[in-house]
N, C-alpha and C positions, 0 to 999 in steps of 0.2 A: 504494499499500499504505499502511496506517495505521502509525503508530509503535508501536501496541500489538501488532500482528500481527508486526511486525519483532522487538521485544523478546520476544514469546512464542516465536517460532522460536529466538531466541538461548537462552532458558531451556531449551527442549526439547533443545538440543544441548550445553549445558554438561556437562562430564564428571563433576563431582562432585555430591553432593546437599546439600552445606552451603557457604554463602558468608557473607561480611559482610552484615549486615542494614541498615547505615546508608545513607541516601540519598546521602550525600556520595561514598561509594566507588563506588556504581552510577552516579552522575552523572559521576564522574571517568572511569570505564571507557568509557561511552558517548561522552563528550566526546573522549577519546583516539581511539576509533574513528572518530569524525566527522572529526577532524583529519586522521587518516591515510588514511581510505578515503572520505571524503565527496566529494572531487572526482571520484573514479572511479565512485562509486555515489550520485549525488545523490538518486535516487529512494528510497533506503533512509535517508538522513540529513537530508533537507531539512525535515522537520517537527519536528526537535529544536532548541530554543532554550536557550542557556545564558547565565547571568550569571557572569562571572568575578569571584572574590572572593579574590584572592591575599592571604594564603597559604592560605586555607581552599579546599576544592575547589570547582569550578564547580558551580552549582546549575541543575537543570532541572526546571520544573514538570511536564514530560511524564514524566520518569523517576519523580519523586515519585508522580504520579497512578497510573502503571502499577504501582508496587509496592504502593500501597494497594488498587487494584481486584483485583490477583492474590491479595492476602491475604484480601480480603473474599470472593473467589470460591473460596477454599480450594485455589488452586493452589500458593502458597507458604505456609510456616508460619513465624511468628516468635513463638514462645511460650516461649522458653526464658528462664531468668533473666537479667535485664539486657537482654533483646531485642537481643543482639549478633550472633546467628546466624540466618541465613535458610535455611531448608530447602526443597529442591525434591525431593519424593519421586519415586521412579521412576514411580509411577503417574501423576503429574502430567505428567511429561515425555511419557509415552505418549499421554495425552490431548491435549497440545499438538501432538505429532507427527501424530496423527490429524486433529485440527482444521485443521491447515495443511498437510496432505500435498500439495496442488496447488502451493502457493507453495513448499514445500520442494523439490519437484521442480524448480522453476525456479531457486531461489536457494540450494540446499543447499551448493554449494561455496563460495560467498561467505560464508554464515553460518558454515560450518566454519572458513574462513580467519579470521573475527572471533573465533570461540571460541578458536582456537589463539593469537591475539594476546592476548586477555584472560587466557588460562591461562598462557601463556608468560611474561607480565609479572606474573603473579600479582596483577592489579589488584583481584580481589574475594576473595582467599584470606586466611586468617588468619595464617599463618606463612610466611616467606620463608627457605629455608636459605641461609646466607651461608658462603661458603668463605674460610677463612683459612689461611695456610700452616701445614701440619702438623696442622690440626684443622678440624672442622666444627662450627658452632654454629647455633642457631636464633634469628632475630631476630623479635620479636613486632611485629605492625602493629596499630595501633588506629584 
């Protein structure tokens, strides 16, 4: 399976329509998934290469290329002020689900597990609620 197909399945199953647009956040999320799940699912992660740049997020040419071609193909939209938000419209998700229905039939449980990991850790989300004794605040991620 190509890394593009893998990432398109991930896009198709992400629960929200809006995420961080920067390549660093996406590279960090895929890097995290590869570190956690790569040994168990090498066929899904072996094509990703990362350059670690501590303290900056890891960089992946594959993730960078993927985001660029998905935007050029009108699957994702990054047209808002500051280009900070990436939008994945419901129609795009449906196109991707139809495009990869055979692969999703085979890998859907794994992809859903990855989506839960990314969503649970809020790796691509804008705001992370933080609990403090007696009150709740929102911490902004840049």
